Each structure stands twice: as structure tokens, then as C-alpha cells.
C-alpha atoms as one frame of an Amber mdcrd trajectory, in Angstrom:
protein
 162.029  90.149 156.747 164.438  92.899 156.636 165.420  93.430 159.953 166.146
  89.645 160.068 168.381  89.842 156.944 170.259  93.036 158.210 170.943  90.590
 161.627 172.076  88.563 159.296 174.300  90.813 157.377 175.567  91.687 160.390
 176.826  88.603 161.460 178.405  87.761 158.337 180.560  91.072 158.396 181.884
  90.361 161.959 185.504  89.013 161.824 185.969  85.026 161.388 188.579  85.211
 164.601 188.791  88.618 165.967 191.136  87.337 168.609 193.769  84.814 169.240
 194.064  83.506 173.250 197.518  82.671 174.248 196.546  80.846 177.587 194.832
  77.694 178.490 191.812  79.330 179.378 191.469  81.379 176.500 191.010  84.538
 178.128 191.657  87.984 176.962 190.665  91.581 177.889 188.012  93.250 175.325
 188.256  97.460 174.968 184.343  97.665 176.221 183.910  99.982 179.071 181.606
 101.541 180.739 181.360 104.000 183.736 180.489 101.073 186.121 182.890  98.416
 184.130 186.447  98.667 184.149 187.001  95.429 182.959 185.663  93.219 180.203
 186.779  89.476 179.447 186.106  86.443 177.034 187.328  83.230 178.059 187.153
  79.545 176.445 187.038  77.756 179.892 184.193  79.688 181.292 183.928  78.558
 185.145 182.460  81.216 187.623 180.337  81.760 189.760 178.504  79.053 189.065
 178.296  79.498 185.414 179.927  76.783 183.043 180.409  77.247 179.453 182.987
  75.673 177.075 183.506  77.582 173.866 185.411  79.831 171.459 186.652  82.996
 172.683 188.518  83.954 169.687 184.666  84.610 168.138 184.317  87.722 170.771
 184.975  91.279 170.153 184.098  94.973 169.520 182.298  96.189 166.699 181.919
  99.831 165.854 178.195 100.209 165.025 176.387 103.567 164.134 179.095 105.219
 166.329 178.614 102.636 169.170 180.762 100.005 170.190 179.017  96.577 170.108
 180.618  93.969 172.378 179.977  90.320 170.989 180.665  86.830 172.509 179.592
  83.596 173.914 180.645  83.952 177.316 181.778  87.390 178.879 182.606  88.565
 182.272 182.870  91.933 183.437 184.585  93.484 186.511 182.472  96.195 188.399
 184.335  99.282 189.136 185.406  99.244 192.696 184.235 102.821 193.300 181.094
 102.107 192.355 180.552  98.888 194.354 183.365  96.832 196.266 182.479  94.154
 198.841 178.756  95.213 199.429 175.714  93.090 200.652 172.920  94.743 198.897
 170.225  94.720 195.724 171.460  95.638 192.416 169.358  96.283 189.769 170.957
  95.356 186.178 169.734  96.637 182.813 170.759  94.654 179.900 170.500  95.961
 175.996 171.171  93.369 173.496 170.360  91.962 170.248 167.673  88.907 170.603
 167.511  87.746 167.039 168.504  83.780 166.867 168.468  83.987 170.675 165.774
  81.716 172.934 167.362  82.384 176.204 170.869  83.959 178.007 172.119  83.179
 181.569 173.640  85.421 184.066 175.637  84.950 187.121 177.152  87.009 189.810
 179.379  87.512 192.688 176.601  86.802 195.647 177.085  86.435 199.232 176.356
  83.779 200.788 176.488  80.868 197.990 178.638  80.386 195.093 175.650  79.112
 192.542 173.898  82.117 191.286 173.119  81.367 187.470 169.905  82.421 186.579
 168.074  81.912 182.726 166.501  84.862 180.942 163.802  83.348 178.760 163.369
  85.291 175.197 159.877  84.386 173.526 159.958  82.767 170.221 160.160  85.239
 167.146 161.744  87.997 169.263 164.014  90.304 167.225 166.305  93.260 167.299
 167.657  95.148 170.298 165.790  94.294 173.428 166.034  95.708 176.819 166.093
  93.376 179.864 165.936  94.278 183.630 166.386  91.900 186.694 167.923  92.184
 190.075 170.560  90.796 191.966 169.985  89.817 195.401 172.736  90.442 198.123
 175.207  91.099 195.394 178.593  91.689 196.821 181.107  92.233 193.631 184.374
  91.262 195.519 186.022  90.344 192.426 185.955  86.684 193.352 184.636  85.554
 189.445 187.345  84.743 187.216 190.185  87.014 186.578 188.751  89.322 189.240
 185.119  89.624 187.515 182.076  90.365 189.194 179.379  89.570 186.801 179.080
  87.288 183.804 176.593  86.702 181.097 176.312  83.912 178.489 174.413  82.643
 175.501 174.242  79.187 176.800 175.408  76.422 179.054 177.918  73.766 178.494
 179.283  73.620 175.035 178.078  76.833 173.460 178.360  78.397 169.896 175.283
  80.772 170.211 176.859  84.792 170.060 175.582  87.809 172.425 175.449  91.079
 170.678 175.532  93.682 174.009 175.008  97.449 173.335 175.001  98.542 176.913
 174.942  96.948 180.811 173.784  99.338 183.746 174.093  98.529 187.263 172.107
 100.588 189.974 172.362 100.160 193.739 168.740  99.546 194.837 167.465  98.561
 198.687 168.840  98.920 201.987 173.071  98.447 202.233 173.789  95.424 204.982
 175.690  97.061 208.213 179.147  95.445 209.073 180.040  95.522 212.476 183.358
  96.673 214.129 186.120  93.944 213.836 187.865  91.619 216.067 191.045  89.959
 215.165 190.618  86.137 214.509 193.641  83.647 215.343 193.086  80.322 214.066
 195.345  77.479 214.948 194.740  74.168 213.370 196.857  71.059 215.009 196.989
  67.460 214.540 195.693  65.817 217.736 198.351  63.356 218.544 201.264  65.057
 217.126 200.353  68.812 218.148 202.053  70.218 214.983 199.975  72.845 212.813
 198.651  71.190 210.200 197.696  72.607 206.747 193.918  72.506 205.713 190.251
  74.073 204.050 188.276  76.085 205.618 185.164  78.048 205.386 183.814  80.682
 207.689 180.443  81.949 207.170 178.721  84.667 209.627 175.055  84.511 210.518
 173.912  85.736 207.115 176.002  82.955 205.628 178.412  85.402 204.231 182.344
  84.784 204.293 184.793  87.406 205.224 187.181  87.793 202.290 190.705  85.946
 202.817 193.537  87.777 203.675 197.196  87.312 202.410 197.760  84.322 205.145
 195.633  82.051 202.848 197.599  79.728 200.592 196.959  80.888 196.616 195.463
  78.347 194.331 196.678  79.098 190.458 193.345  79.044 188.665 194.225  78.607
 184.803 196.673  82.198 184.678 195.405  83.620 187.894 195.753  83.219 191.437
 192.993  82.904 193.999 192.488  82.800 197.935 188.628  82.570 197.545 188.166
  78.863 196.304 184.893  78.058 194.714 183.841  73.858 195.771 181.666  73.940
 192.017 178.669  72.347 193.031 178.159  70.277 189.676 181.381  68.868 189.674
 182.752  69.168 193.718 179.966  69.576 196.032 178.824  66.336 197.562 180.199
  66.663 201.287 180.700  70.414 202.700 178.586  70.845 205.089 177.606  74.604
 204.367 175.398  76.382 201.943 178.053  78.513 201.091 180.970  76.904 199.124
 183.608  79.560 198.892 186.202  78.321 200.843 189.752  78.795 201.231 193.282
  77.130 202.227 195.271  77.835 205.296 198.782  76.635 206.379 197.973  75.706
 210.006 197.451  79.353 211.054 195.403  82.216 210.047 194.840  85.656 211.287
 192.339  88.235 209.825 190.495  91.238 211.288 186.874  90.226 210.469 183.388
  92.033 211.770 182.656  90.619 215.456 179.790  88.239 215.876 178.723  84.521
 215.608 180.560  82.370 213.143 180.280  79.142 211.663 183.698  77.456 210.883
 184.157  74.473 208.824 187.629  72.534 208.427 188.219  70.141 205.899 191.832
  68.127 205.245 191.129  64.726 202.834 189.090  61.835 203.736 191.702  60.312
 206.721 190.536  63.484 208.830 186.838  64.116 210.359 184.986  67.298 208.627
 184.491  69.678 211.630 181.935  72.174 212.012 182.071  74.452 214.677 180.541
  77.711 216.094 182.777  80.610 217.343 182.483  83.794 218.281 184.488  86.677
 217.481 184.526  89.478 220.005 184.929  93.465 218.749 188.288  94.904 219.389
 189.817  91.556 220.893 192.406  88.878 219.546 190.222  85.710 219.501 192.471
  82.749 219.419 190.602  79.601 218.023 192.534  76.177 218.366 191.451  73.578
 216.266 192.637  69.459 216.854 192.302  67.225 213.822 192.351  63.398 214.711
 194.126  61.653 211.598 191.057  59.046 212.129 192.269  56.854 209.421 195.901
  57.256 209.063 196.407  55.244 205.968 200.256  56.091 205.419 200.921  53.863
 208.533 199.505  50.906 206.713 201.778  51.771 203.580 198.912  53.758 201.567
 200.036  57.124 200.530 197.039  59.275 198.379 197.895  60.822 195.316 195.963
  62.714 192.494 197.356  61.810 188.955 195.609  64.692 186.876 196.079  68.408
 187.762 197.411  71.354 185.858 199.577  73.958 187.497 202.686  75.634 185.650
 205.741  75.980 187.761 208.206  78.536 186.368 210.848  78.243 188.321 211.248
  76.299 191.820 210.006  79.397 193.575 206.441  77.926 193.282 207.103  74.721
 195.020 206.673  76.024 198.620 202.886  77.261 197.790 202.229  74.457 195.641
 203.244  71.881 198.149 201.348  73.560 201.081 198.267  73.383 198.804 198.995
  69.558 198.786 199.380  69.545 202.323 196.123  71.182 202.820 194.575  68.642
 200.582 196.408  65.678 201.947 197.730  64.733 198.882 200.956  62.875 199.633
 201.654  62.650 196.008 200.683  65.526 193.691 201.375  65.123 189.962 201.630
  68.644 188.571 200.920  68.213 184.831 202.120  70.269 181.975 199.320  70.216
 178.903 199.932  70.284 175.354 197.744  70.337 171.744 199.027  70.224 168.328
 200.061  73.638 168.574 201.877  74.576 172.210 202.122  73.902 175.305 200.525
  75.389 179.025 200.989  74.994 182.930 204.831  74.291 181.844 207.206  72.819
 184.663 210.484  74.220 185.308 212.252  70.612 185.763 211.220  66.962 185.550
 212.355  63.442 186.866 213.934  63.986 190.197 215.190  67.395 189.550 211.230
  68.181 189.394 210.439  66.721 192.519 209.943  68.667 195.676 209.344  67.278
 199.133 207.850  68.468 202.763 207.814  65.894 205.662 205.917  63.040 203.709
 204.360  65.230 200.783 205.859  65.201 197.534 204.825  67.254 194.321 206.026
  66.147 190.802 206.028  67.067 187.101 203.825  65.106 184.587 202.104  65.587
 181.451 198.685  65.472 179.696 199.866  65.152 175.997 199.294  64.186 173.351
 195.471  64.885 173.513 193.065  65.219 170.725 189.031  64.427 170.821 190.227
  62.164 167.858 192.313  59.240 169.814 192.030  61.058 173.376 193.710  62.239
 176.312 196.739  60.343 177.540 198.847  61.103 181.011 202.278  60.260 181.938
 204.214  61.103 185.278 207.901  60.793 186.097 209.631  60.620 182.969 212.530
  62.904 182.714 211.585  65.130 180.327 208.661  66.742 178.721 208.076  63.757
 175.752 206.431  65.833 172.627 206.781  65.265 169.210 204.835  68.306 167.908
 205.466  67.384 163.884 204.274  63.786 164.546 201.394  64.530 167.014 199.571
  61.523 166.561 201.983  59.166 167.608 201.020  58.406 170.771 202.875  55.336
 170.394 206.355  57.163 170.429 205.445  58.795 173.269 204.153  56.265 175.506
 207.648  54.334 174.421 210.018  57.190 175.207 207.980  57.887 178.851 208.771
  54.134 179.523 212.261  54.551 178.401 212.568  57.050 180.749 211.158  55.473
 183.830 207.730  57.142 183.907 204.137  55.714 183.730 201.899  56.145 180.789
 197.974  55.872 181.285 194.520  57.281 179.533 192.783  59.553 181.126 188.638
  60.681 181.013 187.518  56.863 180.999 184.110  56.388 179.186 183.779  60.510
 178.802 182.675  59.930 174.693 184.317  63.265 173.627 187.519  61.812 173.930
 187.265  58.472 172.341 189.380  56.962 175.151 188.694  53.529 174.400 190.473
  54.314 170.767 194.104  55.372 172.707 193.544  52.667 174.793 192.806  49.920
 172.240 195.608  50.898 170.448 198.228  50.830 172.992 197.261  47.831 175.525
 197.958  45.586 173.178 201.619  46.991 172.969 201.788  46.712 176.667 201.933
  50.663 176.736 199.065  51.391 179.110 199.895  51.313 182.892 196.970  52.830
 184.483 193.352  54.179 183.367 191.788  57.371 185.028 188.349  55.531 186.337
 187.593  58.223 189.043 186.358  61.428 187.871 183.767  64.195 188.557 182.927
  62.374 191.907 182.055  59.429 189.053 183.135  55.776 188.660 183.645  55.121
 184.941 184.065  51.551 184.446 182.206  50.033 181.158 185.843  50.657 179.275
 187.902  49.658 181.860 185.927  46.588 182.650 185.879  45.593 178.862 189.900
  45.495 178.732 190.451  43.803 181.971 187.972  41.082 180.394 190.513  41.209
 177.378 193.235  39.984 179.381 194.837  43.420 180.110 196.228  44.108 183.369
 195.315  47.932 183.845 195.382  49.824 187.602 193.004  51.834 188.817 193.559
  55.788 189.300 191.815  58.616 189.673 192.462  62.449 188.812 190.636  65.656
 189.178 191.560  67.484 186.559 191.871  71.051 188.257 191.351  73.621 187.093
 189.078  72.206 183.889 186.793  70.392 186.655 187.279  69.273 190.242 189.386
  70.773 193.046 192.545  68.788 193.627 192.236  65.848 195.892 188.555  65.749
 195.243 188.859  62.072 194.137 192.339  60.382 194.639 194.118  57.399 194.058
 195.860  55.135 196.936 198.800  53.420 196.396 200.441  50.958 198.450 204.503
  51.048 198.730 207.260  50.085 201.160 209.276  53.189 201.109 207.463  56.278
 199.887 208.989  58.255 196.998 207.421  59.322 193.764 209.419  56.496 191.520
 208.147  53.943 194.058 204.746  55.249 194.223 204.447  55.075 190.422 206.205
  51.567 190.414 202.992  50.310 192.968 200.829  51.701 190.837 202.016  50.151
 187.918 201.878  46.949 189.439 198.230  47.445 190.394 198.349  47.817 194.303
 195.666  50.626 194.425 192.452  51.804 195.219 190.730  55.107 194.088 188.417
  57.316 196.668 186.471  59.903 197.556 185.922  59.152 200.960 185.923  55.274
 201.681 188.931  53.120 202.273 189.010  49.400 201.417 191.073  46.376 202.422
 191.097  43.607 200.533 192.962  40.349 199.926 192.117  37.083 198.555 193.941
  34.039 200.362 195.665  36.445 201.990 197.388  38.202 199.047 196.810  41.969
 198.299 195.401  44.463 195.549 197.580  43.930 192.593 198.874  40.058 193.046
 198.359  37.327 190.466 197.302  34.139 192.298 198.282  30.728 190.225 195.931
  28.397 191.409 194.535  24.922 190.561 191.090  24.281 189.555 188.539  23.694
 192.095 191.138  25.635 194.940 189.342  27.527 197.590 189.361  31.632 197.226
 189.163  33.301 200.147 187.930  36.822 199.847 187.925  39.194 202.540 187.491
  42.949 202.574 186.447  45.650 204.532 185.124  48.974 203.330 185.270  52.053
 206.234 184.893  55.742 206.399 185.278  58.761 208.351 181.265  59.373 209.723
 181.368  63.052 208.993 182.241  62.373 205.262 179.547  59.687 204.830 178.107
  56.542 205.840 178.443  53.242 203.887 175.666  51.670 202.724 176.416  49.579
 199.492 179.717  47.013 199.081 179.917  44.470 195.467 182.662  41.590 195.169
 183.150  42.122 191.376 184.174  39.492 189.333 184.852  39.674 185.840 182.481
  42.827 185.651 180.070  41.192 187.481 178.645  41.466 190.661 178.465  38.122
 192.451 178.074  39.144 195.861 176.502  42.806 197.014 175.757  43.466 200.654
 173.237  46.654 201.433 172.801  47.436 205.263 169.589  49.085 206.272 171.427
  51.776 207.874 174.341  53.568 206.838 177.465  52.506 208.799 181.125  53.519
 209.359 182.133  49.964 207.983 180.924  47.375 206.182 182.566  43.592 205.825
 182.886  40.899 203.151 183.656  37.565 203.484 182.867  35.252 200.425 184.291
  31.911 199.514 184.570  30.950 195.929 185.642  27.622 193.958 188.445  28.780
 191.485 186.657  27.317 188.193 187.747  29.484 186.188 190.742  32.571 185.626
 189.235  35.670 186.373 190.050  39.108 187.823 188.637  40.407 191.564 187.859
  43.761 192.860 185.763  45.533 195.539 183.279  48.121 195.263 181.912  50.300
 198.094 179.849  53.650 198.155 177.590  55.377 200.626 174.487  57.150 201.277
 175.215  60.479 199.047 174.691  60.945 195.697 173.843  63.732 192.991 173.553
  63.840 189.428 176.303  65.640 187.774 174.576  68.498 185.600 176.701  68.882
 182.860 176.787  64.938 182.154 173.505  63.913 183.004 174.144  60.224 182.714
 176.585  60.194 185.394 176.216  60.278 188.943 178.253  61.829 192.022 178.838
  59.749 194.915 180.974  58.628 197.822 182.597  55.287 196.914 185.704  53.813
 196.248 186.880  50.855 193.937 189.960  48.755 194.124 192.415  47.794 191.697
 191.916  43.984 190.594 193.742  40.847 192.245 194.131  38.050 189.187 193.146
  34.491 189.373 195.309  32.353 187.017 193.750  29.040 187.315 195.971  26.002
 185.897 198.082  28.550 184.183 195.512  30.268 182.056 194.920  33.600 181.159
 192.230  36.237 183.025 190.359  37.226 180.006 186.776  36.191 179.779 186.041
  33.700 177.343 182.323  34.667 177.445 182.706  38.334 177.062 185.900  38.635
 175.281 184.445  37.906 171.637 181.511  40.617 171.752 184.020  43.189 173.052
 186.258  42.541 170.481 183.552  42.759 167.641 182.604  46.110 169.097 186.468
  47.200 169.093 187.256  46.320 165.465 184.045  47.740 164.516 185.042  51.337
 166.054 188.713  50.816 164.882 187.248  50.648 160.964 185.231  53.918 161.572
 188.203  55.803 163.146 190.580  54.729 159.791 188.194  56.822 157.700 186.802
  59.383 160.203 186.818  63.059 159.553 188.375  65.421 161.952 185.875  67.904
 163.851 186.789  70.835 165.644 185.904  69.855 169.239 189.410  70.286 170.695
 190.192  72.080 173.568 191.692  75.292 173.124 190.071  74.923 169.689 191.324
  78.800 169.062 194.636  77.461 168.875 194.966  73.931 167.429 192.424  73.374
 164.703 194.137  73.764 161.584 197.055  72.413 162.747 195.336  68.980 163.876
 193.850  68.708 160.904 197.095  69.047 159.192 198.765  66.565 161.446 195.721
  63.855 161.427 195.866  64.072 157.308 200.035  63.307 157.475 198.861  60.555
 160.248 196.110  58.716 158.171 198.381  56.499 156.396 200.259  54.859 159.576
 197.115  55.024 161.384 195.409  52.843 158.896 198.396  50.224 159.189 198.393
  50.481 162.705 194.823  49.993 162.861 194.914  47.022 160.785 197.757  45.422
 162.857 196.041  45.870 166.010 193.006  44.360 164.815 195.074  41.127 163.965
 196.218  41.120 167.223 192.505  41.044 168.567 191.039  38.906 166.065 193.897
  36.271 167.259 192.604  36.619 170.899 189.332  36.031 169.941 190.397  32.852
 168.196 192.253  31.668 171.637 188.950  32.882 173.566 186.434  30.455 171.591
 188.918  27.294 171.819 188.155  24.644 174.211
């Protein structure tokens, strides 16, 4: 009992906030080193080597105890001194001395040859107290600085959202077993061409020897910005991204049409991927010792969507651009992912901003061929009202002293010619339906982010469509927090492709979202986003086709959705590269109609078990107005409205809880802003409730 009390007293003597990180990831270095560890970091958005932990890094630090430096934190990363081990392929024995009081487990991850995922759990028996020593062996350790902020080993007290503290007295590493031999080198000269034009094209590649090991990228590889760092070894993260990469090693790199490197001689598997309009290529190659080895790859643009007027984009990624010198690298990455419209978002909280852009509007646009990058924002963003997105406006629209006035931001964005949307649909942490419920009646929402983490999130979107709001479907990857840019994408149809025209067409509903399949869809010859005005009893001819490059997946299901209900579903006995839909319906009432297709591949998302990753696509609706009546669902709207009113009444008095992103920066300020905003919020909610009450009355009229 005395030992337990001493441990609790020790916890209580820790500084409440040991550090205040000033960057988006919450990363900072700690003064804790050994002869084998030359850098120790704490970070708030901990995503490395398969380990994912969102936490408050300000609780990490170093404490003097009995003449020793005790390291503490929730999630910690370590850079192994290169003079001890660098780019090896060998077993490493690890000995960790930590205080096991108040823990029932901890996790570790490391830079491993052959795979990205290398997370392991160590169980601590119930009742274990005080300092304990744990030993484990890392198989095929590499230690090539490929973890976040050039780390090699990581340890955490939990996964996902965690708040338990680790206390570490010592970590020791010992090289054991036999080191792998590496062959003499040959010179790889990789050229990637578009088959028809013969032009060099950028792409994402993987290169793996017979053991699954990927040679470290050279400076020929495109840098990808990952929070405050830049990386050339790019992880396809299992829980978020992996659904179609054909090799078990998910370390990759981006190259701009040509890649040269001296690598060990031998046989390799080469994987090349460039967005869902191109096939995923997997090819065996051989590098001969002491020779130049030219490898020419020709990718066919199998599904040429721009030739049909459809241009892919990603409406949600975070990259900073301090000046125009960042543009060539950023657009090279967009070309490699085949993102014709890549919106680079600044990000804010109630205290500060991150991922800042040097210019906005047309001055912030940069073009190469038919690829654009341009500035946007995710701000305001709170767990209280939700996260919102804006792009195409002439400046960063931000009111830090009135942070909860989402309405002021949306109105100013629209005044400046931008578009405004709601992020993270159906993601309960962000209460996105509240921002949507408050702003949709004011015609301030242009699009909703229904596709993320390879999961279609449709509940709230369908509900608001059934209330008569015309909301376009959009997809955003949310790099670096979530998926790689372009993992999911928004296809928008434009006559003349520019960022402004792309936004205008998105606003008009001419969009579908996809992570592989394409969809053609029309009703009575009218395309996605159209509003058809018909008389009751007229015939509605619904025609659609889903199609996909077979190396991505094969299609298995297609659905016609009317007011959120599947009125026809096609299930193929065997997956095919195309699936056709043809249906005749009588126009008996106003409605909205959309198409969804998906393939055979599906995996649960680890960190959100209610979600499933799937190769799929979903269109924005075509709206049908029968005899001039609005498109809301008279059957479904009353129940939806009752739910919204109940939820808004709860929000009027809801207390602020500290769950915001960058919790180490903004909680006190956010709470102050909410207290100041509360009277306005109550009035705003009451006015919004009147709108919904009146709409409910209209839906029950004969």
C-alpha cells in the first residue's frame, strides 16, 4: 500500500503541462538520451510504424528522481544512434525498465524490414506495481530513420485516444543473431511513360527484394510533407489506406517519371500505381551487378475521365506553403497521385493556425499541364459544432475572437467566391450534424465530405437530403491525419477545367466520390446534379454504369437509391469490371435519386470498428420535382426533424469537454469563446428550430 501511495504522490508532483508544443502534430524533443538513443520525442498525433495514438503531448517530460532522469509520456519515439545501428536487417533485443503501476499493458513499434505494421502489445498482469524490466526481440529490425521525425522505435501506454502515462527509467538495445548480407550494387534507371502519349508521368512505386526489403529512396524520390517533416519513404497505413496495394510491404515512394538509384543486385518486385484511372502494375525485374539497368514502364490511361469532362480532386489535405518555392514539389505529388484538383488546406483552432498558405484565390493557384493546386481551409473546427471546409476564397477567413461564429465564416467565404462544406460526416467526435443543421437552412452548405478512410458515411447526408437540402457529395483524405492524398477522391464534371469552375460544378452537384470505380448516371438523359421537373405519372428512365480497372478490384454490387432507400440492387455472382443499371420508374412524388457501386474487397477499420473500408463509389443526386413540389421526403422528414430539434436543445446547454485537436494549445481559449458565444448560440438554435418546425408542418400537409 505504501508503494502505491508513493507512486500516486509521484504522479501528483508532475508538472500539469511540462511542454507547450507549437506545431500541428504536437511534436517536441525531450532531454533524455542514452549511448544508443540520440533523440527522444513526444508527439500528439502519433502515427508511425503502424502505431496510432492521439494524446496530449504536453503531459510528457523528464523528471529527476534519485539522481536519474525518468522519462514520462503517453506516446514516445526514439531515434537510435546511427553509429550503433543504421539500415540493418537483424534481430535486436530490447530491454525496457518502466514503472508498471496503474498499467495493464503497453505497446511498442519499430522500423522493420519487409512491412510497415510492426505494433506489438505487452500485457502487464493485474496487480503489478513498481519498476519492472521487460525484454523482447525485434525481428528484422532496420533502424533506417523511417519513423516519424526520423525515429526508429516507439512505445505507448495505449492505442487510439489514450491518457495513461508511461514512466521509463532505461531502454537498452542489443544486436543479436546474424546480420543479413547485402549484394554489390547495380544502377537502376526507371522510366515511367504514359502508353499513348509516350510522355513521362509521375507515379507511386514500391520496390522490394526477395526478402521484401525496399531500398531506401534516394533524392530522386518526391518529398511528401508529413506534419512538420518531409519524407521520401511513404507508409501505406494498414488501418486507413491499405485496400489495394498488392505487396505485403507497404513502404512506398513517389517518383516524377524517372528514378535512379544504386541498389543491391538481384531480383525485385516493382509495383507502380497512379490513381484509379490507371492499372496497378506489378512486375518482376532484375538488377545486375555493376551495370546500368534501364527499366521502362508504360502505363495505359485505361479510364480517361478528363476526356469525358470529369476531373478528380481531393477536398481535404493539409500541406503548408510558406512561399511559391513549395509549388513544384506539391504539384509533382498531385501528378503522381493523378489529382487534377488538389486543395491544400490551412488549419486552425481557437488559438492559432497551422499549415499556412502563402497566397489565396488565384494568386494561390499553381498549374502544370491540367493539374492544379490551390489554397483552402479547415477552420473553424471544434468538437462542439464540428469541422468545416472552405476553398477558392480570396483569403483565409478567420475570426479568432468570435471563433464559434461559423455563420460569419461561411457568409464571408461565399462573398469571396468560395465554396463551403462540412467535414467528417457521421464521425461522432466532431458533432458534424450540428454545424450542418444550423447552416443548411441558411443555404450556407455547398458540399459534405461523405467519403473518408475508404468508408462511405451516409446517414447524416441522406437525412439532410430528405429534408430538401441539395448537398453535393465530396471526398477528402485528410492527410496527414488520415489517408494518403487521393486515397479517396471527388470527381467533378466541368466544361473548361479551372479551380473556380471545378468549385462551381461541385456546388451544382455535378460530382461523384470514389476510391476506384467510376459511374455514369442519368435520368431521362439528364446528368448528375440536374433537377428534373416532371408531371406526376411521367416515366423516369434511370440508366447507370459502374466500371473499374480490374487490377484495383472487380465490381460486385450496384444500387439505385431513392430518398435513401435502395429500390433496386444488382448483385453479380462473380465480380466484373463493369456493372449496368437500367430501371423505369413512374414519377409519383418528388424525390432524389443516386447510384452506389462497390467491389469485392472490404476490410474493417481498426480504429473505428463501426466503419468498413471498401472499394466503392457514390454519386451526388439527381433531383426530381413532380408537379413543382420540393424534393423532401414527407414520410421521413418529421422523424429527422424531431431528432435534430432534440439534439440542438442538448447543444444549447452542453458543457465543453477537452477533446479538441491540438488539445495542448486550445482548450482554455475554446472554453472562453464558447462561454461568450452561448447567448448567441441559444438564439441561433431557437431560430433554426423554427425553420425545422415550419418544415415539419409543410411535410404533413396533404
